[in-house]
C-alpha positions in Angstrom: -59.3 -72.5 -73.0 -58.6 -70.0 -70.6 -55.7 -70.8 -68.1 -57.3 -70.8 -64.6 -55.5 -70.8 -61.1 -56.7 -71.4 -57.7 -54.5 -70.3 -54.6 -55.0 -71.0 -50.9 -54.5 -68.5 -48.6 -54.8 -64.7 -49.1 -51.7 -63.7 -47.4 -48.8 -62.2 -48.8 -47.5 -64.9 -50.6 -50.7 -66.4 -52.3 -51.8 -62.5 -52.8 -48.9 -61.6 -54.9 -48.6 -64.8 -56.6 -52.5 -64.3 -57.7 -51.0 -60.7 -59.1 -48.2 -62.7 -61.1 -50.4 -65.1 -62.5 -53.3 -62.7 -63.4 -50.5 -60.5 -65.0 -49.3 -63.9 -67.2 -53.5 -64.1 -68.4 -54.3 -66.7 -65.7 -58.1 -66.4 -64.4 -57.4 -66.7 -60.7 -59.4 -67.6 -57.3 -58.3 -66.8 -53.9 -59.5 -68.5 -50.9 -59.2 -68.0 -47.4 -60.3 -69.9 -44.6 -60.3 -66.5 -42.4 -63.6 -64.7 -42.5 -61.7 -61.4 -42.3 -58.1 -60.9 -42.8 -56.9 -59.2 -39.7 -54.3 -57.1 -38.8 -51.2 -59.0 -37.2 -47.6 -59.0 -37.7 -44.7 -57.0 -37.3 -42.7 -54.8 -39.2 -41.5 -56.5 -42.8 -38.3 -55.0 -44.9 -38.5 -54.6 -48.4 -35.3 -54.7 -50.6 -35.2 -52.9 -53.9 -35.7 -56.2 -55.4 -38.8 -56.9 -53.7 -40.6 -53.5 -54.1 -39.0 -53.6 -58.2 -41.4 -56.9 -58.3 -44.3 -55.2 -56.8 -44.1 -52.2 -58.8 -44.6 -54.8 -61.9 -47.8 -56.0 -60.5 -49.0 -52.4 -59.8 -49.0 -52.5 -55.6 -46.4 -50.6 -55.1 -47.9 -47.3 -54.6 -50.3 -48.6 -52.2 -47.6 -49.9 -50.4 -45.5 -46.7 -50.1 -48.3 -44.8 -48.3 -47.8 -47.0 -45.3 -44.1 -47.6 -45.8 -40.8 -45.8 -44.0 -38.2 -45.5 -46.4 -34.8 -46.0 -43.4 -31.9 -43.8 -44.2 -29.7 -46.6 -43.2 -29.1 -50.2 -42.0 -26.6 -50.2 -39.4 -25.3 -53.1 -37.5 -24.4 -53.0 -34.0 -22.8 -55.1 -31.6 -24.8 -56.6 -28.6 -22.4 -56.5 -26.2 -22.0 -52.6 -26.1 -24.1 -51.2 -28.7 -21.5 -50.2 -31.1 -21.5 -49.7 -34.5 -20.5 -52.6 -36.6 -21.4 -52.0 -40.5 -23.6 -49.2 -41.7 -25.1 -49.7 -45.3 -26.4 -46.0 -46.4 -29.8 -46.3 -47.9 -30.8 -42.3 -48.9 -30.2 -43.0 -52.4 -31.5 -46.6 -52.6 -34.1 -45.9 -55.2 -31.3 -44.2 -57.6 -28.9 -46.8 -56.9 -30.7 -49.7 -57.3 -33.9 -49.1 -59.6 -36.4 -49.2 -56.6 -37.1 -48.3 -53.2 -35.9 -49.9 -49.6 -38.9 -50.0 -47.4 -40.1 -51.0 -44.1 -43.6 -51.4 -43.7 -46.0 -53.4 -41.4 -47.1 -56.9 -42.6 -50.9 -55.8 -42.3 -50.3 -52.6 -44.1 -48.4 -54.6 -47.1 -51.2 -56.8 -47.0 -53.9 -54.3 -47.3 -52.1 -52.8 -50.4 -52.0 -56.1 -51.9 -55.5 -57.0 -51.3 -56.5 -53.2 -52.7 -54.3 -54.3 -56.1 -56.1 -57.5 -56.3 -59.2 -56.0 -56.0 -58.3 -53.7 -59.0 -57.7 -57.1 -61.4 -61.1 -58.3 -62.6 -59.2 -61.4 -63.5 -58.8 -62.3 -59.6 -61.6 -63.2 -57.6 -61.2 -63.0 -53.6 -63.1 -65.6 -51.8 -62.9 -65.1 -47.5 -64.5 -67.6 -45.2 -63.8 -70.6 -47.5 -61.1 -73.2 -46.8 -59.9 -76.0 -48.6 -60.8 -79.5 -48.0 -59.1 -81.5 -50.3 -57.2 -82.2 -53.9 -57.2 -84.6 -56.3 -56.0 -86.0 -59.8 -59.4 -87.0 -62.2 -59.4 -87.9 -65.9 -60.9 -84.2 -66.5 -58.5 -82.2 -64.3 -57.6 -81.2 -60.8 -60.6 -81.2 -58.7 -60.4 -79.2 -55.4 -62.8 -79.6 -52.6 -64.0 -76.4 -50.8 -65.4 -76.5 -47.5 -68.3 -74.5 -48.1 -71.2 -76.1 -48.6 -70.2 -79.0 -50.9 -68.4 -77.3 -53.4 -65.9 -79.1 -55.8 -64.0 -77.1 -58.8 -62.6 -79.1 -61.3 -60.2 -77.9 -63.6 -58.8 -79.4 -66.8 
């Protein structure tokens, strides 16, 4: 029997989990209560550990197009703005095997949606909210607030 996964929420975590599960052979359905994914949020820093994983999930190139690669991280004193420490990042990709990016949350989510859309094992359903979950003899029952849909997985 094929392994299936249901994920509630098409945010950064839900979309990334869907990509990782599909890579492991799962058939994945992501349901999101919002009828459309909105552009909101702020900048997110993605360390080389994060970008390395995103590369393995075939999502990094879409993110790279919207990201900025900072030359350094600087820690400044609040009182006078003096520099406390500086971490050069010019050679982050060479040093750590993956880049260090700063990207807007909406751009990150958009790149993840594009990667999810390219995966035939993943279905993204917008405008569908979870209504409950229960354990039954034949598996897990998940109620969805879109009509009377109930999904069962054994």
